[in-house]
N, C-alpha and C positions, 0 to 999 in steps of 0.2 A: 091358711095354714100359718102358724106361728113360727117365726124364724129364730133359731138359736145359734149364737156364736160359740165355737168350740171353746171348752173350758180353758185350754192352754192359752188361747188367744186373749181371753178375758183376763187371766192371771197375768199375763205379760203386759197388758195395758195398765193394769193395777200397779204392778211392780214399777214400771217406768215412771208412773205418776208419782209414787212414793219416793223413789230414789232421786227423782229430779227435784222434788220439793225439798228433800233433805239436803241435797247438795247446795241448793240455792239458799237454804236457810241460814247458812254460815258463809261469811266471806273468807277467802284464803288469807292467812296471816303470812307474814315474812316480806322480804325484799323482792320485788318483781324484777325479772330479767327476760329479755327477749331472746328466745333460743332459735327462732326460725321466722322468716317472713315468706309468705306464700300468697299469691294472688292479691298482693297489696295489703295483706292482713298480718299483723305482728302477733305471733303466738308467744305466750308468756308462761313462765314458771315462777313459783313463789318459794324463796328459800328462807327457812327459819332456823336460826343458829342458837346454840346454848348461851345462856347469859354470860358465862365465864369464857366464851370464845375469844380467841386471840389469833392474830396473824401468825402463821407458820404451824398452826394446828393441823393434825391429820385425824379427824374424827370419822367414825363410821357415819354412814348416811343412809337414808331411805327415801325412795322416790315413789310418791302416791299418784295413782290414776283413778279418777272418779268413775262411778257407775252411771247408768242411764240408758243401757241398751244400745250404745254407739250413736243414739239419736237425741239424747237429752243429758241433763246434768251439767255440773260446772265445778271448777276448783273451789273448794270449801268443804267438801263432804269429809275430808280427813283433817280438818282444822284442829280439833281437839287432840287427835292422835299425834298431829305434828307438835303441838305444844307440849305434850307429855313427854315425848321422845326427845325433844330438844332439851327439856328440863333434865333428862337422864343423861345428856351429853351427846346426843346425836345431831346431825345436820338434817333436817327434814325438808322435803321438797314436794310441792303440789303442782301438777302439770295441767295446763290447758291444752286441749287438742281439738282438731276439727271434728264435727259431728256429721253423720250421714243424713241424708234426706229421708224423713219418715216414710215418704211415699215410694221411695226407690227400692229396689231389690239388690242393690250393689253390695258387694262384700266390704268388710272394714278395712280396705286398702289404705285410705288416707289416715285412719286412726292408727294403724300400726306404723306407718311411715312416720307420724309425728312422735309416736312413743320411742321409736328408735332414735330420732333426732334429739329428743329431749334427753334421753338417757346418755347419748354420746356427749351432749353439750355439757352435762354435769360432770362426766368423767374428764372431759377435756379441760374443764375449768376447776378441777379438784384442788389445785394448789391455791388459787385465789379464794375458793370457798372454804378452805381448811378441811378438806375431805381426803380421806385414805381412798385412792382409787381402786384398791383391792378389797374394800369393805363397803360396798354399796348394794343395798337390797332394793328390789322392786316390789311394790305393793299396790293392792287395789281391790275394789269390790265389783262383783258382777262383771259387766263388760270391762271395767277398769281392772278386775281381776284377770280377765282374759289377756289384757295388754301386758300386765306384769308377768303372767305365765308365759306368754308368747316370747317375751325378751329372754326368759330363762331356758326355753326349750327349742324354739324354732331357730336353727342355726342361719346366720346371715353371712353371705360372702362379703368380705371387706376389701375395699380398694387399697392400694398401696398407701401405707401411712395412716389409714383410717382407724379411729378407735373403736374397740369392741363395745357392743352394746349389751353384752351378756352380764347380767347381775351376778352378785356373789351369794345371794340368798333371795328367797321369795316369801312374801307374807300375803296370803291370799284369802280374801273374804268371799264366800260363795262365789267362786270364780267360774265364768263360763269357758271351761277348758276343754270341752268336747264339742267340736263344730262339725262333726261327722254325720252320716245318715241317721244315727240314732241319738244325736245330741241336739243342742239348742243352736238355732240360726242357720240350719242347713239350707233353708230357703234363700239365704243370702250367699252363702259360700258354694252351694252346689258341689259339682265334681271337683272344685278348686279347694275343697275343705282341708286337704293335707298342707296347703300353704299357710293356713291360719291356725289350725287345731293343735294346741299344746299337747294333748294326750296322744296324738299321733306322731309326735316328734321327740319323744322321750329318748335320752341317750345318757351314757355314763358320765359325760362332762357337764351335766345339768347341776345347778347349784341346790343346796339343801332348801327344803320348803316346809311351811306349815300352812295348813288349810283349815278354815273355820266354815262349818255348814250346819244349818238347821235340818232336823230330821223331817220337817214338813215342807222343805223347799219345793215349790211347784215347778221350778225350772231346772234345778240340778239335783238328780236323784243321788241318794247316798251311795248307791251302787257305783255311780260314776266316780265319786270321790274315792271310793275303796279301790276301784280298778286303777285310778291314777296312782295312789299310794303303792299298790302292789307292783306296778310297772316300774315305778321310780326305784323301789327297793330291789326289784329283780335286776335293775341296771347298776346296782351298787350305789345308789344315791339316797341320802337320808331324806325321809319324807314323814311328816307328822300330820295327823288327822284329828281335829276335834269336832264331834257331832254333838249338837245341843238339842235335846229331846224337845219335841213339840214346837221348835221355832221355824218360822217361815223365811222366805228370801228377804234379805235386808235387815235381819234381826239384830245385827251388830251395830247399826247406826246409833249415834249418841242420843237421839230423841226417843228411841224405842224403850218402853217399860222403865221410864225414869233413868235411863242409862245402865240399867242391870247388865245387859249382854255386852254393851260397850265396854263396861269395866271388866267383865270376865275375860272377853276376847283380848282386851288390851293387856291385861295381866299375863295371859298366855303368850302374847307377842313379846312382851318384856322378858319372860322366862326363856323363850326361844332365842332371842338375841343375846341374852346373857350366856346361854349354853354354848353359843358360837365364840364367846369371848369378846363380844363387842361392847357389852355393858358390864359394869363392875359387879352388880348384884341385882336381884329382882327387887322391885318395889311395888307397893299397892297403888294402882292408879286412882 
């Protein structure tokens, strides 16, 4: 008898391969900083400043997390996004975080721990980086989109004097933000899914967001994105959704279709940030 792998599994493997390759194709730009040392390993983030940056600035910032299913990928996926937004006057950051063992079924605990640490480091160092600590967005794609959405929705208890890791806006590219029984990665999160799942933690203090999704995404259904948007709006939070007809998971990456969708989604990102008053006016990427 011929053996068939489930379609979802095959799609997942293909997506991971594509996104990991995309992330590795570009190296992260900017100045590296060590934000955390764990098990003898230094984790870095890469800061790209505007060309006209000067000491004492208080620029808006955006912190990017790469995709790869929590098991692959590397900083560099959002290099072109970082360059563009730095040209527009923002400070852009790309984060390295620990990855899960592909063979394990563990939840993304270490990934969210690193995301929290990285975001807090950026806010703690806002003055030296020339950043306004009240205008920092989280951003990411796929599993990196999960981390960006996690920061904005899953409330974290803070110790005395500890800096908040909650962003002031979210820019999410086909994010894995439903980790529940009907969502993606439930095999990893199991009954602990509420600890990790953004869509199950929406509240009125969440930041405004924009979400980009392809209508043919095999991992995140459009219905999930629509549910997230509705729940955000019901909570009184601004949430925008852009669905691109016929596009698959990872469509927004710079190397897809000669950059067509990268340019479209980046233009929408630009417009969203402009509407928040973070950028002066929209521009064509």
